[in-house]
Short mmCIF file of the C-alpha atoms (twelve columns), coordinates in Angstrom:
data_MODEL
# 
_entry.id   MODEL 
# 
loop_
_atom_site.group_PDB 
_atom_site.id 
_atom_site.type_symbol 
_atom_site.label_atom_id 
_atom_site.label_alt_id 
_atom_site.label_comp_id 
_atom_site.label_asym_id 
_atom_site.label_seq_id 
_atom_site.Cartn_x 
_atom_site.Cartn_y 
_atom_site.Cartn_z 
_atom_site.pdbx_PDB_model_num 
ATOM 1  C CA . MET A 1  192.543 9.979   35.370 1 
ATOM 2  C CA . ILE A 2  193.648 6.777   33.653 1 
ATOM 3  C CA . LYS A 3  194.885 4.011   35.935 1 
ATOM 4  C CA . LYS A 4  198.133 2.326   34.982 1 
ATOM 5  C CA . SER A 5  198.217 -1.420  34.636 1 
ATOM 6  C CA . LEU A 6  200.616 -3.489  36.712 1 
ATOM 7  C CA . ALA A 7  202.766 -4.019  33.614 1 
ATOM 8  C CA . GLU A 8  202.925 -0.252  33.006 1 
ATOM 9  C CA . LYS A 9  203.915 0.362   36.624 1 
ATOM 10 C CA . GLU A 10 206.629 -2.328  36.436 1 
ATOM 11 C CA . LEU A 11 207.916 -0.855  33.168 1 
ATOM 12 C CA . GLN A 12 208.074 2.591   34.764 1 
ATOM 13 C CA . ASP A 13 210.049 1.083   37.677 1 
ATOM 14 C CA . PHE A 14 212.434 -0.651  35.269 1 
ATOM 15 C CA . GLU A 15 213.081 2.550   33.367 1 
ATOM 16 C CA . LEU A 16 213.640 4.566   36.527 1 
ATOM 17 C CA . VAL A 17 216.072 2.031   38.007 1 
ATOM 18 C CA . PHE A 18 217.892 1.138   34.794 1 
ATOM 19 C CA . ASN A 19 218.297 4.806   33.842 1 
ATOM 20 C CA . SER A 20 219.841 5.350   37.272 1 
ATOM 21 C CA . LEU A 21 222.211 2.428   36.704 1 
ATOM 22 C CA . ALA A 22 223.236 3.711   33.274 1 
ATOM 23 C CA . HIS A 23 225.877 6.111   34.594 1 
ATOM 24 C CA . PRO A 24 229.175 4.685   35.905 1 
ATOM 25 C CA . THR A 25 229.376 7.225   38.750 1 
ATOM 26 C CA . ARG A 26 225.985 6.141   40.076 1 
ATOM 27 C CA . ARG A 27 226.983 2.473   39.866 1 
ATOM 28 C CA . HIS A 28 230.182 3.351   41.729 1 
ATOM 29 C CA . ILE A 29 228.155 5.077   44.456 1 
ATOM 30 C CA . LEU A 30 226.049 1.925   44.867 1 
ATOM 31 C CA . ILE A 31 229.204 -0.175  45.145 1 
ATOM 32 C CA . ILE A 32 230.571 2.174   47.824 1 
ATOM 33 C CA . LEU A 33 227.356 1.920   49.835 1 
ATOM 34 C CA . HIS A 34 227.252 -1.851  49.392 1 
ATOM 35 C CA . SER A 35 230.847 -2.412  50.469 1 
ATOM 36 C CA . ARG A 36 231.214 0.306   53.127 1 
ATOM 37 C CA . GLY A 37 227.678 0.605   54.497 1 
ATOM 38 C CA . ASP A 38 225.922 3.882   55.243 1 
ATOM 39 C CA . GLN A 39 227.943 6.956   54.290 1 
ATOM 40 C CA . ILE A 40 227.705 10.703  54.808 1 
ATOM 41 C CA . THR A 41 227.718 12.879  51.711 1 
ATOM 42 C CA . GLY A 42 231.292 14.099  52.208 1 
ATOM 43 C CA . ASN A 43 232.673 10.559  52.367 1 
ATOM 44 C CA . ILE A 44 231.009 9.755   49.065 1 
ATOM 45 C CA . VAL A 45 231.995 12.992  47.330 1 
ATOM 46 C CA . LYS A 46 235.684 12.731  48.228 1 
ATOM 47 C CA . ARG A 47 235.957 9.453   46.260 1 
ATOM 48 C CA . PHE A 48 235.260 11.232  42.952 1 
ATOM 49 C CA . PRO A 49 237.041 13.900  40.923 1 
ATOM 50 C CA . ASP A 50 233.681 15.590  40.242 1 
ATOM 51 C CA . LYS A 51 232.495 18.614  42.175 1 
ATOM 52 C CA . TRP A 52 229.998 18.372  45.051 1 
ATOM 53 C CA . PRO A 53 226.934 19.509  43.002 1 
ATOM 54 C CA . THR A 54 227.556 16.820  40.376 1 
ATOM 55 C CA . ILE A 55 227.703 14.027  42.941 1 
ATOM 56 C CA . SER A 56 224.663 15.470  44.716 1 
ATOM 57 C CA . ARG A 57 222.691 15.196  41.456 1 
ATOM 58 C CA . HIS A 58 223.776 11.566  41.094 1 
ATOM 59 C CA . LEU A 59 222.729 10.858  44.681 1 
ATOM 60 C CA . ARG A 60 219.358 12.516  44.091 1 
ATOM 61 C CA . GLN A 61 218.735 10.414  40.966 1 
ATOM 62 C CA . LEU A 62 219.544 7.219   42.887 1 
ATOM 63 C CA . GLU A 63 217.238 8.368   45.677 1 
ATOM 64 C CA . ASP A 64 214.431 9.182   43.206 1 
ATOM 65 C CA . ALA A 65 214.783 5.653   41.808 1 
ATOM 66 C CA . GLY A 66 214.463 4.255   45.325 1 
ATOM 67 C CA . LEU A 67 217.900 2.633   45.210 1 
ATOM 68 C CA . ILE A 68 219.213 4.631   48.141 1 
ATOM 69 C CA . SER A 69 217.627 6.423   51.062 1 
ATOM 70 C CA . VAL A 70 218.814 9.455   52.955 1 
ATOM 71 C CA . SER A 71 218.422 10.350  56.584 1 
ATOM 72 C CA . LYS A 72 219.650 13.376  58.475 1 
ATOM 73 C CA . LYS A 73 221.730 13.494  61.596 1 
ATOM 74 C CA . GLY A 74 222.310 17.074  62.558 1 
ATOM 75 C CA . ARG A 75 223.566 18.813  59.441 1 
ATOM 76 C CA . GLN A 76 224.830 15.617  57.823 1 
ATOM 77 C CA . GLN A 77 222.966 13.538  55.286 1 
ATOM 78 C CA . ILE A 78 223.518 9.805   55.598 1 
ATOM 79 C CA . TYR A 79 222.967 7.631   52.524 1 
ATOM 80 C CA . SER A 80 221.976 3.974   52.689 1 
ATOM 81 C CA . LEU A 81 221.625 1.361   49.957 1 
ATOM 82 C CA . ASP A 82 218.155 -0.162  49.502 1 
ATOM 83 C CA . LYS A 83 219.085 -3.681  48.390 1 
ATOM 84 C CA . ASP A 84 215.477 -4.873  48.561 1 
ATOM 85 C CA . ARG A 85 214.369 -2.277  45.997 1 
ATOM 86 C CA . LEU A 86 217.124 -3.263  43.571 1 
ATOM 87 C CA . HIS A 87 216.424 -6.989  43.999 1 
ATOM 88 C CA . SER A 88 212.691 -6.435  43.558 1 
ATOM 89 C CA . VAL A 89 213.036 -4.536  40.282 1 
ATOM 90 C CA . VAL A 90 215.630 -6.930  38.868 1 
ATOM 91 C CA . ASN A 91 213.539 -9.978  39.816 1 
ATOM 92 C CA . ASN A 92 210.430 -8.442  38.247 1 
ATOM 93 C CA . PHE A 93 212.429 -7.719  35.118 1 
ATOM 94 C CA . LEU A 94 213.796 -11.266 34.942 1 
ATOM 95 C CA . LYS A 95 210.377 -12.876 35.297 1 
ATOM 96 C CA . TRP A 96 209.400 -11.320 31.966 1 
ATOM 97 C CA . PHE A 97 211.954 -13.552 30.217 1 
# 
């Protein structure tokens, strides 16, 4: 198994995060979580004209990128913004320039 260099790991992080930020719906979800705090899935979904499965895919992509986290309370999923992750990736990106 070939080990990745730090630069390769940072590049992979950049791509994961920036690909997640590429879609306006995902950016809108981040804005909702930033301005309104933790939200259950239904509160996020009702803000969009898209169907539940579409928004769920967007939420999963943001979660896979580490930009949001999800916890469960009973049957509800609660989404939270991970500001530290976003700041970390952006700061690492900026230090390259």
